[in-house]
RORODO-365085 format. One record per residue (C-alpha): residue number from 1; residue in three letters; y, z, x. Coordinates in nm, 4 decimals, padded with zeros to 6 digits. Each point is the difference from the previous one (the first is absolute). Layout:
<guzas>
+-----+--------+----------+----------+----------+
| num | residu |        Y |        Z |        X |
+-----+--------+----------+----------+----------+
| NUM |    ALA |        Y |        Z |        X |
...
+-----+--------+----------+----------+----------+
</guzas>
This chain:
<guzas>
+-----+--------+----------+----------+----------+
| num | residu |        Y |        Z |        X |
+-----+--------+----------+----------+----------+
|   1 |    MET |  07.8768 |  12.1080 |  11.7411 |
|   2 |    LEU |  00.3465 | -00.0344 | -00.1565 |
|   3 |    ARG | -00.0619 |  00.1884 | -00.3195 |
|   4 |    VAL |  00.2206 |  00.3054 | -00.0492 |
|   5 |    PRO | -00.0765 |  00.3149 | -00.1969 |
|   6 |    LYS |  00.0564 | -00.0407 | -00.3731 |
|   7 |    GLY |  00.2180 |  00.2475 | -00.1796 |
|   8 |    GLU |  00.3581 |  00.1175 | -00.0279 |
|   9 |    GLY |  00.0047 |  00.2525 |  00.2841 |
|  10 |    PRO |  00.2389 | -00.0214 |  00.2978 |
|  11 |    GLU | -00.2805 | -00.0981 |  00.2381 |
|  12 |    SER | -00.1037 | -00.2880 | -00.2204 |
|  13 |    GLN |  00.3595 | -00.1166 | -00.0452 |
|  14 |    ARG |  00.0719 |  00.0142 |  00.3744 |
|  15 |    GLY | -00.3164 | -00.1926 |  00.0765 |
|  16 |    ALA |  00.0816 | -00.2681 | -00.2554 |
|  17 |    PHE |  00.3583 | -00.0293 |  00.1245 |
|  18 |    ALA | -00.1172 | -00.0339 |  00.3591 |
|  19 |    LEU | -00.2482 | -00.2667 | -00.1072 |
|  20 |    ALA |  00.2686 | -00.1939 | -00.1895 |
|  21 |    ALA |  00.2404 |  00.0206 |  00.2938 |
|  22 |    GLY | -00.2674 | -00.1177 |  00.2423 |
|  23 |    ALA | -00.0953 | -00.2828 | -00.2341 |
|  24 |    ALA |  00.3652 | -00.1108 | -00.0253 |
|  25 |    GLY |  00.0333 | -00.0050 |  00.3774 |
|  26 |    ALA | -00.3262 | -00.1871 |  00.0523 |
|  27 |    ALA |  00.0868 | -00.2552 | -00.2681 |
|  28 |    ALA |  00.3424 | -00.0584 |  00.1558 |
|  29 |    VAL | -00.1609 | -00.0548 |  00.3411 |
|  30 |    PHE | -00.2423 | -00.2554 | -00.1467 |
|  31 |    ALA |  00.2865 | -00.1827 | -00.1711 |
|  32 |    LEU |  00.2145 | -00.0051 |  00.3164 |
|  33 |    LEU | -00.2931 | -00.1339 |  00.2001 |
|  34 |    GLY | -00.0327 | -00.2751 | -00.2590 |
|  35 |    ALA |  00.3730 | -00.0738 |  00.0270 |
|  36 |    TYR |  00.0198 | -00.0099 |  00.3807 |
|  37 |    LEU | -00.3431 | -00.1325 |  00.1057 |
|  38 |    PRO | -00.0176 | -00.3580 | -00.1305 |
|  39 |    LEU | -00.3596 | -00.0496 |  00.1138 |
|  40 |    PHE | -00.1223 |  00.2937 | -00.2116 |
|  41 |    SER |  00.2723 | -00.0149 | -00.2640 |
|  42 |    TRP | -00.2212 | -00.0909 | -00.2947 |
|  43 |    PHE | -00.2678 |  00.2578 |  00.0860 |
|  44 |    PHE |  00.2358 |  00.2968 |  00.0382 |
|  45 |    SER |  00.2107 | -00.1064 | -00.2991 |
|  46 |    ALA | -00.3143 | -00.0057 | -00.2155 |
|  47 |    LEU | -00.1096 |  00.3424 |  00.1221 |
|  48 |    TRP |  00.3366 |  00.1716 | -00.0110 |
|  49 |    PRO | -00.0659 |  00.1601 | -00.3451 |
|  50 |    LEU | -00.3361 |  00.1406 |  00.1131 |
|  51 |    PRO |  00.1341 |  00.3471 |  00.1005 |
|  52 |    ILE |  00.1788 |  00.0187 | -00.3369 |
|  53 |    SER | -00.3224 | -00.0877 | -00.1839 |
|  54 |    LEU | -00.1837 |  00.2673 |  00.1986 |
|  55 |    ALA |  00.2671 |  00.2608 | -00.0755 |
|  56 |    ALA | -00.0339 | -00.0710 | -00.3721 |
|  57 |    LEU | -00.3796 |  00.0100 |  00.0298 |
|  58 |    ALA | -00.0071 |  00.3299 |  00.1876 |
|  59 |    ALA |  00.2914 |  00.1971 | -00.1472 |
|  60 |    GLY |  00.0879 | -00.1692 | -00.3288 |
|  61 |    GLY |  00.2330 | -00.2653 | -00.1317 |
|  62 |    GLY |  00.3152 |  00.2122 |  00.0221 |
|  63 |    TRP | -00.0397 |  00.0462 |  00.3737 |
|  64 |    GLY | -00.0769 | -00.3700 |  00.0324 |
|  65 |    VAL |  00.3346 | -00.0769 | -00.1658 |
|  66 |    LEU |  00.1700 |  00.2340 |  00.2486 |
|  67 |    ALA | -00.1742 | -00.1753 |  00.2890 |
|  68 |    LEU |  00.1097 | -00.3418 | -00.1275 |
|  69 |    ALA |  00.3606 |  00.1140 | -00.0427 |
|  70 |    GLY |  00.0045 |  00.1486 |  00.3497 |
|  71 |    ALA | -00.1484 | -00.3129 |  00.1547 |
|  72 |    LEU |  00.2514 | -00.2271 | -00.1750 |
|  73 |    ALA |  00.2871 |  00.2243 |  00.1128 |
|  74 |    LEU | -00.1187 | -00.0208 |  00.3621 |
|  75 |    LEU | -00.0393 | -00.3760 | -00.0202 |
|  76 |    SER |  00.3471 | -00.0414 | -00.1511 |
|  77 |    TYR |  00.1403 |  00.1743 |  00.3076 |
|  78 |    PHE | -00.1661 | -00.2410 |  00.2444 |
|  79 |    LEU | -00.0040 | -00.3210 | -00.2082 |
|  80 |    GLU |  00.2208 | -00.1780 | -00.2504 |
|  81 |    PRO | -00.0313 |  00.1803 | -00.3374 |
|  82 |    ALA | -00.0267 | -00.3349 | -00.1813 |
|  83 |    GLY | -00.2945 | -00.1003 |  00.2171 |
|  84 |    VAL | -00.1630 |  00.3376 | -00.0624 |
|  85 |    GLY |  00.0388 | -00.0537 | -00.3734 |
|  86 |    VAL | -00.1472 | -00.3503 |  00.0094 |
|  87 |    PHE | -00.2877 |  00.0446 |  00.2431 |
|  88 |    PHE | -00.0970 |  00.3668 |  00.0049 |
|  89 |    LEU |  00.0882 |  00.1585 | -00.3356 |
|  90 |    PRO | -00.2400 | -00.2157 | -00.2108 |
|  91 |    LEU | -00.2954 |  00.0483 |  00.2353 |
|  92 |    GLY |  00.0727 |  00.3699 |  00.0312 |
|  93 |    ALA |  00.0070 |  00.0433 | -00.3772 |
|  94 |    GLY | -00.3276 | -00.1922 | -00.0323 |
|  95 |    GLY | -00.1619 |  00.2216 |  00.2622 |
|  96 |    LEU |  00.1315 |  00.3113 | -00.1724 |
|  97 |    LEU | -00.1444 | -00.1121 | -00.3335 |
|  98 |    ALA | -00.3387 | -00.0635 |  00.1593 |
|  99 |    GLY |  00.0006 |  00.3471 |  00.1541 |
| 100 |    MET |  00.0884 |  00.1570 | -00.3338 |
| 101 |    LEU | -00.2584 | -00.1852 | -00.2100 |
| 102 |    LEU | -00.3025 | -00.0099 |  00.2317 |
| 103 |    PRO | -00.0759 |  00.3759 | -00.0326 |
| 104 |    ARG | -00.0006 | -00.0397 | -00.3796 |
| 105 |    ALA | -00.3306 | -00.1880 |  00.0329 |
| 106 |    TRP |  00.1499 | -00.3171 | -00.1436 |
| 107 |    ARG | -00.1843 | -00.3216 |  00.0675 |
| 108 |    PRO |  00.1070 | -00.1121 |  00.3480 |
| 109 |    GLY |  00.0572 | -00.3551 | -00.1240 |
| 110 |    ARG |  00.2405 |  00.1227 | -00.2658 |
| 111 |    VAL |  00.1874 |  00.2174 |  00.2511 |
| 112 |    TRP |  00.0310 | -00.2963 |  00.2364 |
| 113 |    PHE |  00.1260 | -00.2246 | -00.2793 |
| 114 |    LEU |  00.2639 |  00.2497 | -00.1127 |
| 115 |    SER |  00.1142 |  00.0466 |  00.3608 |
| 116 |    VAL |  00.0400 | -00.3762 |  00.0410 |
| 117 |    VAL |  00.1884 | -00.0307 | -00.3308 |
| 118 |    LEU |  00.2389 |  00.2832 |  00.0902 |
| 119 |    THR |  00.0615 | -00.1463 |  00.3465 |
| 120 |    VAL |  00.0729 | -00.3481 | -00.1353 |
| 121 |    ILE |  00.2260 |  00.1270 | -00.2815 |
| 122 |    LEU |  00.2035 |  00.2162 |  00.2394 |
| 123 |    ALA |  00.0293 | -00.2792 |  00.2560 |
| 124 |    ALA |  00.1155 | -00.2453 | -00.2670 |
| 125 |    GLY |  00.2444 |  00.2559 | -00.1389 |
| 126 |    VAL |  00.1537 |  00.0770 |  00.3389 |
| 127 |    LEU |  00.0329 | -00.3721 |  00.0809 |
| 128 |    ALA |  00.1566 | -00.0679 | -00.3401 |
| 129 |    PHE |  00.2489 |  00.2812 |  00.0633 |
| 130 |    LEU |  00.0930 | -00.0972 |  00.3567 |
| 131 |    THR |  00.0143 | -00.3791 | -00.0354 |
| 132 |    PRO |  00.3175 | -00.0124 | -00.2162 |
| 133 |    LEU |  00.1668 |  00.2411 |  00.2445 |
| 134 |    GLY | -00.0578 | -00.2427 |  00.2864 |
| 135 |    VAL | -00.2126 |  00.2489 |  00.1932 |
| 136 |    PHE | -00.3079 | -00.2209 | -00.0289 |
| 137 |    SER |  00.0038 | -00.3772 | -00.0395 |
| 138 |    PHE | -00.2863 | -00.2394 | -00.0602 |
| 139 |    ALA |  00.2236 | -00.2758 |  00.1377 |
| 140 |    ASP |  00.0117 |  00.1818 |  00.3348 |
| 141 |    LEU | -00.3775 |  00.0285 | -00.0079 |
| 142 |    GLU | -00.0259 | -00.3740 | -00.0582 |
| 143 |    LYS |  00.2386 | -00.0685 |  00.2904 |
| 144 |    GLU | -00.2076 |  00.2201 |  00.2315 |
| 145 |    MET | -00.3123 | -00.1871 | -00.0989 |
| 146 |    ALA |  00.1675 | -00.3374 |  00.0583 |
| 147 |    ALA |  00.1216 |  00.1181 |  00.3404 |
| 148 |    TYR | -00.3527 |  00.1082 |  00.0915 |
| 149 |    TRP | -00.1464 | -00.3381 | -00.0901 |
| 150 |    GLN |  00.2802 | -00.1752 |  00.1878 |
| 151 |    SER | -00.0825 |  00.2033 |  00.3107 |
| 152 |    MET | -00.3577 | -00.1285 | -00.0227 |
| 153 |    ALA |  00.1098 | -00.3653 | -00.0110 |
| 154 |    SER | -00.0302 | -00.0536 |  00.3759 |
| 155 |    LEU | -00.3606 |  00.1215 | -00.0065 |
| 156 |    TYR | -00.0953 | -00.2568 | -00.2628 |
| 157 |    GLU |  00.1958 | -00.2758 |  00.1744 |
| 158 |    ALA | -00.1973 |  00.0709 |  00.3171 |
| 159 |    GLN | -00.3171 | -00.0699 | -00.2006 |
| 160 |    GLY |  00.1310 | -00.3416 | -00.0981 |
| 161 |    ILE |  00.1015 |  00.0810 | -00.3584 |
| 162 |    PRO |  00.3121 | -00.2006 | -00.0988 |
| 163 |    GLU |  00.3062 |  00.2032 | -00.0928 |
| 164 |    ALA |  00.0253 | -00.1603 | -00.3453 |
| 165 |    VAL | -00.3587 |  00.0991 | -00.0805 |
| 166 |    TYR |  00.0609 |  00.3529 |  00.1266 |
| 167 |    GLN |  00.3201 |  00.0398 | -00.2063 |
| 168 |    GLU | -00.1831 | -00.1150 | -00.3129 |
| 169 |    TYR | -00.2739 |  00.2515 |  00.0762 |
| 170 |    VAL |  00.2619 |  00.2768 |  00.0400 |
| 171 |    GLN |  00.1642 | -00.0924 | -00.3305 |
| 172 |    ILE | -00.3345 |  00.0184 | -00.1805 |
| 173 |    LEU | -00.0781 |  00.3400 |  00.1513 |
| 174 |    THR |  00.3476 |  00.1369 | -00.0725 |
| 175 |    SER | -00.0154 | -00.1200 | -00.3608 |
| 176 |    ALA | -00.3459 |  00.1534 | -00.0470 |
| 177 |    PHE |  00.1158 |  00.3267 |  00.1580 |
| 178 |    LYS |  00.2998 |  00.0250 | -00.2341 |
| 179 |    ARG | -00.2107 | -00.0823 | -00.3046 |
| 180 |    LEU | -00.2850 |  00.2382 |  00.0844 |
| 181 |    LEU |  00.2064 |  00.2843 |  00.1476 |
| 182 |    PRO | -00.0677 |  00.2440 | -00.2899 |
| 183 |    ALA | -00.3772 | -00.0451 |  00.0347 |
| 184 |    LEU |  00.0164 |  00.0334 |  00.3793 |
| 185 |    LEU |  00.2032 |  00.3210 | -00.0249 |
| 186 |    PHE | -00.2429 |  00.1368 | -00.2574 |
| 187 |    LEU | -00.3003 | -00.0773 |  00.2218 |
| 188 |    GLU |  00.1604 |  00.1593 |  00.3039 |
| 189 |    ALA |  00.0838 |  00.3130 | -00.1990 |
| 190 |    ALA | -00.3554 |  00.0111 | -00.1387 |
| 191 |    ALA | -00.1469 | -00.0382 |  00.3489 |
| 192 |    MET |  00.2141 |  00.2820 |  00.1395 |
| 193 |    VAL | -00.0809 |  00.2283 | -00.2925 |
| 194 |    THR | -00.3698 | -00.0783 |  00.0496 |
| 195 |    VAL |  00.0081 |  00.1015 |  00.3677 |
| 196 |    ASN |  00.1691 |  00.3323 | -00.0776 |
| 197 |    PHE | -00.2176 |  00.0631 | -00.3061 |
| 198 |    ALA | -00.3227 | -00.0640 |  00.1925 |
| 199 |    ALA |  00.1040 |  00.2359 |  00.2801 |
| 200 |    ALA |  00.1045 |  00.2745 | -00.2453 |
| 201 |    TYR | -00.3209 | -00.0378 | -00.2023 |
| 202 |    LEU | -00.2268 |  00.0167 |  00.3062 |
| 203 |    LEU |  00.1798 |  00.3054 |  00.1364 |
| 204 |    ALA | -00.0167 |  00.1715 | -00.3399 |
| 205 |    ARG | -00.3763 | -00.0542 | -00.0093 |
| 206 |    ARG | -00.0324 |  00.1263 |  00.3564 |
| 207 |    TRP |  00.1936 |  00.3180 | -00.0864 |
| 208 |    LYS | -00.2179 |  00.0588 | -00.3088 |
| 209 |    ILE |  00.2900 | -00.0442 | -00.2419 |
| 210 |    ALA | -00.1358 | -00.0939 | -00.3429 |
| 211 |    VAL |  00.0941 | -00.3632 | -00.0666 |
| 212 |    GLY | -00.1443 | -00.2686 | -00.2233 |
| 213 |    GLU | -00.3157 | -00.1731 |  00.1180 |
| 214 |    LEU |  00.0487 | -00.3516 |  00.1321 |
| 215 |    PRO | -00.2869 | -00.2265 | -00.1135 |
| 216 |    PRO | -00.1875 | -00.2187 |  00.2523 |
| 217 |    PHE |  00.1807 | -00.3229 |  00.0837 |
| 218 |    ARG | -00.2619 | -00.2106 | -00.1775 |
| 219 |    GLU |  00.0901 |  00.1774 | -00.3271 |
| 220 |    TRP |  00.3735 | -00.0702 |  00.0210 |
| 221 |    GLN |  00.1155 | -00.1967 | -00.3020 |
| 222 |    MET |  00.3381 | -00.1098 | -00.1292 |
| 223 |    PRO |  00.0708 |  00.1375 | -00.3524 |
| 224 |    TRP | -00.0585 | -00.2572 | -00.2714 |
| 225 |    TYR |  00.3599 |  00.0178 | -00.1210 |
| 226 |    ALA |  00.1259 | -00.0896 |  00.3490 |
| 227 |    ALA | -00.1565 | -00.3442 | -00.0479 |
| 228 |    TRP |  00.2812 | -00.0742 | -00.2460 |
| 229 |    GLY |  00.2384 | -00.0046 |  00.2960 |
| 230 |    VAL | -00.1907 | -00.2930 |  00.1491 |
| 231 |    ILE | -00.0089 | -00.1792 | -00.3351 |
| 232 |    LEU |  00.3713 |  00.0481 | -00.0664 |
| 233 |    GLY |  00.0898 | -00.0901 |  00.3589 |
| 234 |    LEU | -00.1975 | -00.3221 | -00.0200 |
| 235 |    ALA |  00.1536 | -00.0791 | -00.3395 |
| 236 |    ALA |  00.3517 |  00.0574 |  00.1387 |
| 237 |    TRP | -00.0719 | -00.2221 |  00.3008 |
| 238 |    LEU | -00.1392 | -00.2857 | -00.2096 |
| 239 |    GLY |  00.2674 |  00.0383 | -00.2675 |
| 240 |    GLY |  00.2825 |  00.0064 |  00.2519 |
| 241 |    ASP | -00.1370 | -00.3076 |  00.1736 |
| 242 |    PHE | -00.0542 | -00.1903 | -00.3267 |
| 243 |    TRP |  00.3399 |  00.0756 | -00.1552 |
| 244 |    GLY |  00.1918 |  00.0029 |  00.3277 |
| 245 |    ILE |  00.1099 |  00.3650 | -00.0332 |
| 246 |    SER |  00.0477 |  00.1124 |  00.3603 |
| 247 |    TRP |  00.0222 |  00.3750 | -00.0676 |
| 248 |    LEU | -00.3197 | -00.0048 | -00.2085 |
| 249 |    LEU | -00.1794 | -00.1966 |  00.2712 |
| 250 |    ALA |  00.1151 |  00.2481 |  00.2661 |
| 251 |    LEU | -00.1063 |  00.2938 | -00.2189 |
| 252 |    GLY | -00.3507 | -00.1382 | -00.0426 |
| 253 |    GLN | -00.0344 | -00.0749 |  00.3716 |
| 254 |    ASN |  00.1146 |  00.3493 |  00.0961 |
| 255 |    VAL | -00.2436 |  00.1634 | -00.2420 |
| 256 |    LEU | -00.2943 | -00.2027 |  00.1293 |
| 257 |    VAL |  00.0900 |  00.0540 |  00.3662 |
| 258 |    ALA |  00.0290 |  00.3753 | -00.0637 |
| 259 |    TYR | -00.3451 | -00.0015 | -00.1632 |
| 260 |    LEU | -00.1694 | -00.2157 |  00.2648 |
| 261 |    PRO | -00.0987 |  00.2696 |  00.2573 |
| 262 |    PHE | -00.1304 |  00.2300 | -00.2729 |
| 263 |    LEU | -00.2069 | -00.2760 | -00.1592 |
| 264 |    LEU | -00.1539 | -00.0729 |  00.3396 |
| 265 |    LEU | -00.0640 |  00.3722 |  00.0520 |
| 266 |    PHE | -00.1733 |  00.0521 | -00.3338 |
| 267 |    GLY | -00.1882 | -00.3284 |  00.0327 |
| 268 |    THR | -00.1286 |  00.1173 |  00.3382 |
| 269 |    ALA | -00.1129 |  00.3259 | -00.1657 |
| 270 |    VAL | -00.2101 | -00.2038 | -00.2466 |
| 271 |    ALA | -00.1504 | -00.2007 |  00.2882 |
| 272 |    VAL | -00.0836 |  00.3217 |  00.1880 |
| 273 |    PHE | -00.1638 |  00.1397 | -00.3143 |
| 274 |    TYR | -00.2345 | -00.2982 | -00.0242 |
| 275 |    TYR | -00.0581 |  00.0081 |  00.3756 |
| 276 |    HIS | -00.1319 |  00.3572 | -00.0308 |
| 277 |    ARG | -00.1923 | -00.0659 | -00.3216 |
| 278 |    SER | -00.1617 | -00.3241 |  00.1148 |
| 279 |    SER | -00.3665 |  00.0057 |  00.1026 |
| 280 |    LEU |  00.0459 | -00.2915 |  00.2425 |
| 281 |    PRO | -00.1012 |  00.0629 |  00.3620 |
| 282 |    VAL |  00.2738 |  00.1510 |  00.2141 |
| 283 |    TRP |  00.0014 | -00.2957 |  00.2393 |
| 284 |    LEU |  00.0654 | -00.2370 | -00.2901 |
| 285 |    LYS |  00.2829 |  00.2115 | -00.1406 |
| 286 |    VAL |  00.1632 |  00.0249 |  00.3430 |
| 287 |    GLY | -00.0420 | -00.3756 |  00.0399 |
| 288 |    LEU |  00.1772 | -00.0608 | -00.3304 |
| 289 |    VAL |  00.2875 |  00.2234 |  00.1099 |
| 290 |    ILE |  00.0349 | -00.1903 |  00.3282 |
| 291 |    LEU | -00.0141 | -00.3307 | -00.1885 |
| 292 |    GLY |  00.2777 |  00.1254 | -00.2272 |
| 293 |    LEU |  00.2124 |  00.0798 |  00.3058 |
| 294 |    PHE | -00.0470 | -00.3558 |  00.1276 |
| 295 |    TYR |  00.1056 | -00.1404 | -00.3394 |
| 296 |    ILE |  00.2597 |  00.2657 | -00.0657 |
| 297 |    HIS |  00.2055 | -00.2156 | -00.2390 |
| 298 |    VAL | -00.2997 | -00.0508 | -00.2309 |
| 299 |    ALA | -00.1129 |  00.3622 |  00.0286 |
| 300 |    GLY |  00.3583 |  00.1186 | -00.0612 |
| 301 |    ALA |  00.0252 | -00.2080 | -00.3165 |
| 302 |    LEU | -00.3293 |  00.1421 | -00.1294 |
| 303 |    VAL |  00.1030 |  00.3573 |  00.0781 |
| 304 |    LEU |  00.3361 | -00.0603 | -00.1667 |
| 305 |    ALA | -00.1762 | -00.1291 | -00.3132 |
| 306 |    LEU | -00.2168 |  00.3142 | -00.0036 |
| 307 |    GLY |  00.3113 |  00.2155 |  00.0168 |
| 308 |    VAL |  00.1712 | -00.1913 | -00.2810 |
| 309 |    PHE | -00.2875 |  00.0077 | -00.2496 |
| 310 |    ASP | -00.1652 |  00.3333 |  00.0884 |
| 311 |    PRO |  00.2306 |  00.2090 | -00.2275 |
| 312 |    LEU | -00.1043 | -00.2190 | -00.2934 |
| 313 |    LEU | -00.3668 | -00.0694 |  00.0768 |
| 314 |    ASN | -00.0950 |  00.3150 |  00.1977 |
| 315 |    TYR | -00.2397 | -00.1650 |  00.2444 |
| 316 |    ARG | -00.1471 |  00.3338 |  00.1062 |
| 317 |    LYS | -00.1124 |  00.0738 | -00.3552 |
| 318 |    LEU | -00.1631 | -00.3432 | -00.0150 |
| 319 |    GLY | -00.1759 |  00.0682 |  00.3293 |
| 320 |    ARG | -00.1279 |  00.3387 | -00.1149 |
| 321 |    SER | -00.1187 | -00.1318 | -00.3380 |
| 322 |    LYS | -00.2007 | -00.2713 |  00.1766 |
| 323 |    GLY | -00.1412 |  00.2450 |  00.2519 |
| 324 |    VAL |  00.1421 | -00.1722 |  00.3059 |
| 325 |    GLY | -00.1570 |  00.1484 |  00.3102 |
| 326 |    GLU | -00.2380 |  00.2232 | -00.1918 |
+-----+--------+----------+----------+----------+
</guzas>
């Protein structure tokens, strides 16, 4: 149990300070493991804000801020400060916000969303600040990617793929990477925030800290107003393609790519809802699931359609009104 005594007494203050210091040290260790262990880099980098979230959960937001500041100071001693600002500050701030808001019994989905937004805004701000200074360059990132693909050329040549075909393939991938980089960065940030948020939420429930109730997965639903993002993204894509406006086309593609995993997630929640509500025999439902796995492209398209239209049509309400499974 990490919770410290509440109050203003010396014992409470010493306990909270010790907790914040321990959280800063643990977070710095996680981040350094992510920096120096390539095989586990993504995992430890995603979990590095967890001790900070726990400090804010157990002792309060002020001590969480102290833990974050201490962790960043330690990391700046061992790593390049610019790299700390780009890779660790945004995730740490997102973890801190989650730790501060979860005890307020906010809806977990809203806390997660705000943590993702803060992480993305800080990451974009730091990149926008460092890029003109020459500390960070997207051109260098593109060169590293091109060098990686060039190093793989011999492997493809050994499989009988002509060099001209391979180079065309590399150009297509590089162009797509450059065009969709904002969406890819957003999705990676969202995935990392999700890992830390899930761990913090589960530990808070285990330690009996009052947090908002997370509904069953089959009840997860994207807010109706979020569907406008899909509509506007599709409109930007089609408009940019029709009028030949490259930036509008790229904007629409990035919006839709950023939405894609979430649409699949919420579409799967609708499918799970009807799976549980259906009165079909279990063997038949399992058979349909296996069939969907064999024809994953068709099943994926159907699930995606469910995710797109569920905020507008509310399939669960339709199922309940018709008494599905009752």
